[in-house]
N, C-alpha and C positions, 0 to 999 in steps of 0.2 A: 062476866068472868071469862077470860080467855084461857084456853088450854095451850099446851105446848104445840108448836107447829109439827105437822106430820112429817116424818122422816122416811127416807127411802133407804133400804138396806140392800147391800150387794148380796148376790147368791153365795159368795164365799163366806161372808159374815154369817148368813143364815145357816150354812152347813156347819160352820165352826160351832155355833151355839147349839144346834141340834145334836151334833156329835157329843158335845159336852154333856148334854142332857141324857143321851143314850148311855154314856159311860156310867152315870149315876154316882160319881165321886162327890158331888155336892148336891145339896137340896135345890129344888126349883127356885125357891126364894133367894138363895145365895147366887145362883146363876143370873137371875133377873137383876139383882143389884150389881153384880160384876159386869154384865154386858149392857146395863141400862136399858132393859127391855122388859115389857110386862110379862109376867109368868104365863098368861094365857097364850101369848104370842109364841113363847118358847115351846109350849105344848103343841101348838099348831104346826110349827116347823118340824118338831120331832115326829109327829104323826105323818106328815107329808114325806119325810125321809123314810120312815118305816114302810110306807106304801110303795116306794119306788126303788129301794136299794137292791132288790133282786135284779132289776134291769141292768145294773152295773156288770153283773156276772153272766147274764144269759147269752151274751154273744150277739144279740140282735142290736141293731143300731149302727151297723156298718163300721166295725173296727178295722176291717181290712181295706187296704188301699191298692189300687191297680197301678203299680209302679211303671209298667210299660206304657200305659196310657198317659201317665204324667210326664214321662220322659219324652214321649212323642209330642205332647203339647208344648213342652219347653222348647224342643227343637223347632217346631212350627213358629212359635212366637219369636225365637231368636232370628230365624230367617226373615220374618216380616219386619222385625226391628232393623236389621241390617239393610233391607230393601228401602225402608222408609228413610233411614239415615242418608243413604246414597241419593235418593230422590230429593231430599231436602237440600243436600249440598249442591246438586246439579241445578236446582231451582234458584238457589241464592247466588250462583256464580254468574257474573255478567256475560262471560263468553258462552255459556250454555243457553242463553236466552235467544241467540241469533238464529 
């Protein structure tokens, strides 16, 4: 007897199902039928979400970006790109090879 092939669910799908379970608008059996997932799996995703949802608001995890460093890196890469373009043009020109 063969069962159904194992499916891989995206993180977005899991979050959607877990949030629906947290809301409590529908029974677990109804959610399982709606999303075609076993009720135990929904409970697992719901518990995992409950363990980690505080991390969304704690500020840890680097929500801040150093814009000066990013702009400096963009400038550096633009200069390197321009240099390599000109070097490629010179290398492909017959008069530049002499």
